[in-house]
C-alpha positions as CSV (number, residue, x, y, z in Angstrom):
1,M,-120.6,-91.5,-20.8
2,I,-118.2,-93.4,-18.7
3,Q,-119.9,-96.8,-16.8
4,Q,-119.9,-97.8,-13.5
5,S,-116.1,-98.5,-12.5
6,K,-116.2,-102.4,-12.0
7,I,-112.3,-102.0,-11.0
8,V,-110.5,-98.9,-9.5
9,I,-106.8,-99.1,-8.8
10,K,-105.1,-96.2,-6.9
11,D,-101.6,-95.4,-6.1
12,L,-100.3,-99.0,-6.7
13,N,-96.8,-99.7,-6.6
14,L,-95.4,-103.1,-7.6
15,Y,-92.3,-104.6,-6.9
16,Y,-90.4,-108.1,-7.4
17,H,-87.8,-108.1,-4.2
18,E,-86.4,-104.5,-4.1
19,K,-87.0,-103.7,-8.1
20,Q,-90.5,-101.6,-8.6
21,V,-92.5,-102.7,-12.0
22,V,-95.3,-100.8,-11.7
23,K,-95.3,-96.9,-10.4
24,E,-98.2,-95.3,-8.8
25,L,-100.7,-96.9,-11.2
26,N,-104.1,-95.4,-10.8
27,L,-107.0,-96.6,-13.3
28,E,-110.8,-96.8,-12.9
29,I,-112.1,-99.8,-15.2
30,P,-115.7,-99.6,-16.4
31,Q,-117.9,-102.1,-16.7
32,N,-119.3,-104.4,-19.4
33,E,-116.4,-103.2,-21.6
34,I,-112.7,-104.4,-23.4
35,F,-110.4,-102.4,-21.4
36,A,-106.7,-102.7,-22.7
37,I,-103.4,-102.3,-21.6
38,I,-100.6,-101.4,-24.1
39,G,-96.7,-101.1,-24.3
40,P,-93.5,-102.5,-24.9
41,S,-92.0,-106.0,-22.6
42,N,-91.2,-104.6,-19.1
43,S,-93.6,-101.9,-18.2
44,G,-95.3,-104.0,-16.1
45,I,-98.4,-104.8,-17.1
46,T,-98.4,-108.9,-16.8
47,T,-98.0,-108.0,-13.3
48,T,-100.9,-105.5,-13.2
49,L,-102.8,-108.1,-14.6
50,R,-101.8,-110.8,-12.1
51,T,-102.1,-108.8,-9.3
52,L,-106.1,-107.9,-9.8
53,N,-106.9,-111.5,-9.0
54,R,-104.0,-111.9,-6.4
55,L,-101.8,-114.0,-8.6
56,C,-98.9,-112.2,-7.8
57,D,-99.2,-113.3,-4.1
58,L,-98.0,-117.0,-5.4
59,T,-94.7,-114.9,-6.7
60,F,-92.1,-115.3,-4.1
61,G,-90.6,-111.7,-3.3
62,A,-93.6,-109.9,-5.1
63,R,-95.3,-107.4,-2.7
64,Q,-97.7,-104.3,-3.3
65,E,-98.6,-101.0,-2.3
66,G,-101.8,-98.9,-2.7
67,E,-105.1,-100.2,-3.4
68,V,-106.9,-102.0,-5.8
69,L,-111.2,-102.1,-5.0
70,L,-113.9,-104.5,-6.8
71,D,-117.4,-103.1,-6.4
72,G,-115.9,-101.0,-3.8
73,K,-114.1,-103.3,-1.5
74,S,-110.4,-103.8,-0.9
75,I,-109.4,-107.2,-2.6
76,F,-106.4,-107.2,-0.3
77,N,-108.4,-107.2,3.3
78,K,-107.2,-110.0,5.1
79,N,-110.9,-111.5,4.8
80,V,-111.1,-111.6,1.1
81,N,-111.2,-115.2,0.4
82,V,-108.8,-115.6,-2.4
83,T,-110.3,-118.8,-3.5
84,E,-113.5,-116.5,-4.8
85,L,-111.6,-113.8,-6.1
86,R,-110.1,-115.5,-8.4
87,R,-112.9,-116.9,-9.6
88,K,-114.8,-113.3,-9.7
89,V,-111.6,-112.3,-11.3
90,G,-110.4,-115.3,-13.9
91,M,-107.4,-115.1,-15.9
92,V,-106.0,-116.9,-19.0
93,F,-102.6,-116.6,-20.2
94,D,-100.5,-116.7,-23.3
95,V,-99.8,-120.1,-23.8
96,P,-103.0,-122.5,-23.6
97,T,-102.9,-124.4,-21.5
98,P,-105.8,-127.4,-21.6
99,L,-106.0,-129.7,-18.8
100,P,-104.8,-133.6,-19.3
101,M,-108.6,-134.8,-19.6
102,S,-111.1,-134.4,-22.0
103,I,-113.0,-131.4,-23.8
104,F,-116.0,-131.5,-21.2
105,D,-113.7,-132.8,-18.2
106,N,-111.8,-128.8,-19.0
107,V,-114.7,-127.2,-18.6
108,A,-116.8,-129.1,-16.0
109,F,-113.4,-129.1,-13.5
110,G,-114.6,-124.9,-13.8
111,S,-118.8,-125.8,-13.2
112,N,-117.4,-128.1,-10.7
113,L,-115.7,-125.5,-8.5
114,N,-118.5,-122.9,-9.4
115,G,-120.4,-125.6,-6.8
116,K,-122.6,-127.3,-9.6
117,K,-122.8,-130.3,-8.6
118,S,-125.6,-132.1,-10.3
119,K,-124.8,-133.8,-13.7
120,A,-127.6,-132.0,-15.5
121,E,-126.0,-128.1,-14.0
122,V,-123.1,-129.6,-14.6
123,E,-123.9,-130.3,-18.5
124,E,-125.5,-127.1,-18.7
125,G,-122.6,-125.3,-17.5
126,V,-120.3,-126.7,-19.7
127,E,-122.2,-126.2,-23.0
128,K,-123.2,-122.5,-22.0
129,A,-119.5,-122.3,-21.6
130,L,-118.5,-123.9,-24.9
131,R,-121.4,-121.8,-26.7
132,M,-119.8,-118.4,-25.2
133,S,-116.6,-118.5,-25.8
134,A,-117.4,-119.9,-29.7
135,L,-116.2,-123.0,-29.7
136,W,-119.4,-125.4,-29.1
137,D,-120.0,-126.0,-33.2
138,D,-116.4,-127.4,-33.3
139,V,-116.5,-129.7,-30.4
140,K,-120.1,-131.0,-29.7
141,D,-120.0,-134.3,-31.6
142,R,-116.1,-135.2,-29.8
143,L,-116.6,-133.8,-25.8
144,N,-114.8,-136.8,-24.6
145,T,-111.7,-136.8,-26.9
146,P,-108.6,-135.3,-24.9
147,A,-108.4,-131.5,-24.9
148,A,-104.3,-132.2,-26.6
149,R,-105.9,-133.1,-29.9
150,L,-107.4,-129.5,-30.2
151,S,-105.7,-126.8,-32.5
152,G,-103.8,-123.9,-30.4
153,G,-106.8,-121.4,-31.1
154,Q,-109.4,-124.1,-29.9
155,Q,-107.3,-124.9,-26.8
156,Q,-107.2,-121.0,-26.2
157,R,-110.9,-121.1,-26.8
158,L,-111.5,-124.2,-24.4
159,C,-109.5,-122.0,-21.4
160,I,-111.6,-119.1,-22.2
161,A,-114.9,-121.6,-21.7
162,R,-112.7,-122.9,-18.6
163,V,-112.7,-119.2,-17.1
164,L,-116.3,-118.9,-18.2
165,A,-117.8,-121.7,-16.3
166,L,-116.7,-120.0,-13.1
167,E,-119.5,-117.3,-13.9
168,P,-116.4,-114.5,-13.0
169,E,-117.4,-111.1,-13.2
170,V,-114.0,-110.0,-15.0
171,I,-111.9,-111.7,-17.2
172,L,-108.3,-111.1,-17.6
173,L,-106.4,-112.0,-20.7
174,D,-102.8,-111.5,-21.0
175,R,-102.0,-111.9,-25.0
176,P,-104.1,-114.4,-25.5
177,C,-103.6,-114.6,-29.0
178,S,-99.9,-114.2,-28.7
179,A,-98.9,-117.8,-30.6
180,L,-102.6,-117.9,-32.9
181,D,-103.5,-117.7,-36.3
182,P,-105.3,-114.6,-37.6
183,I,-108.6,-117.0,-37.8
184,S,-108.1,-118.0,-34.8
185,T,-107.4,-114.7,-33.4
186,A,-110.8,-113.4,-35.3
187,K,-112.6,-116.1,-33.2
188,I,-111.3,-115.1,-30.1
189,E,-111.8,-111.4,-30.6
190,D,-115.1,-111.9,-32.0
191,S,-116.1,-113.6,-29.2
192,L,-114.7,-111.0,-26.9
193,I,-117.0,-108.5,-28.3
194,Q,-120.1,-110.2,-27.1
195,L,-119.0,-111.7,-23.5
196,K,-118.3,-107.8,-22.7
197,E,-122.1,-107.5,-22.5
198,Q,-122.0,-109.6,-19.5
199,F,-118.7,-109.3,-18.1
200,T,-115.5,-106.5,-17.6
201,I,-113.0,-107.8,-19.5
202,I,-108.9,-106.4,-19.1
203,I,-106.6,-107.6,-21.7
204,A,-103.3,-107.1,-22.3
205,P,-103.5,-107.3,-26.1
206,H,-101.0,-109.1,-28.6
207,T,-100.2,-106.1,-31.3
208,I,-101.6,-102.5,-31.0
209,Q,-104.0,-103.3,-33.9
210,Q,-105.5,-105.5,-31.9
211,A,-106.4,-102.7,-29.0
212,G,-107.8,-100.6,-31.9
213,R,-110.0,-103.0,-32.8
214,I,-111.9,-104.5,-29.8
215,A,-111.1,-102.2,-27.0
216,D,-113.5,-99.4,-25.8
217,R,-110.6,-97.8,-23.7
218,V,-107.3,-98.4,-23.6
219,A,-103.7,-97.2,-20.9
220,F,-100.7,-96.7,-22.6
221,M,-97.6,-98.1,-19.5
222,L,-93.9,-97.8,-20.4
223,M,-91.5,-99.1,-18.2
224,G,-94.2,-99.3,-15.1
225,D,-95.4,-95.6,-15.4
226,L,-99.0,-94.8,-17.0
227,I,-98.6,-92.7,-19.5
228,E,-101.8,-92.1,-21.1
229,Q,-105.6,-93.4,-21.0
230,G,-108.8,-93.1,-22.1
231,I,-111.4,-94.1,-25.0
232,T,-109.1,-95.8,-27.6
233,H,-110.0,-94.0,-30.5
234,E,-109.0,-90.6,-29.1
235,V,-105.5,-92.2,-27.5
236,F,-104.8,-93.4,-31.3
237,S,-106.4,-90.9,-33.0
238,V,-104.8,-87.4,-31.0
239,P,-102.6,-88.7,-28.3
240,K,-101.8,-86.4,-25.7
241,D,-97.9,-87.5,-24.9
242,K,-95.8,-87.8,-27.2
243,R,-94.5,-91.3,-25.8
244,T,-97.5,-92.6,-26.8
245,N,-97.6,-91.2,-30.4
246,D,-94.4,-93.0,-30.6
247,Y,-95.4,-96.2,-29.7
248,L,-98.4,-96.4,-31.6
249,T,-96.4,-95.0,-34.9
250,G,-94.1,-97.7,-34.3
251,R,-91.0,-95.5,-33.2
252,F,-90.2,-98.2,-30.1
253,G,-91.4,-101.5,-28.8
């Protein structure tokens, strides 16, 4: 049974200048699930993710038509506070981007943005976020060391912790494991499976296999078109569209 929808996308068209990169996209994304959007390069997946917290507003020439509803309310409404939207809908990118400061201060940056003021509250928020991202045990004795000294996988989990410190409702992940080794990838996947109990997670996975391992539902996009969507094991086992089957079996992509 489908959960209540956290995000509803209606007839969404996305453009860069005159080039259309997403065409008439319609999706309902349930809360407290992992929803994967898969497809080859140039399918409009990253643009779609960036639109869900209006990061595309920062790209010259980007524009949209259609609607995105978060808890039934349009994110494009002129009265929407975009900073607050990006707190509710946090994003983790493919390349880890720790801030040039300590491990603690990286995560505290998120806590401070969320309005936590007292030292005790910030410390509590940092520890909670690091635990949720499965990084606490790795770093609890060296919180004041530079984040740049962490491994790539640890840096990516730190970036996830920084988003979690904002206490978001939705987490967007754009190929978060693309540059990581299998062990680091497994740790992040395990974290995401735990985190869906508290958050709605939308991911552009690095591989089809990753989507199969962690996603409750999946949508397949090709050249800006939504080809197929559904429960992951159903789409993977019995795809309804030949293009989906061809992609899943490696005939292209």
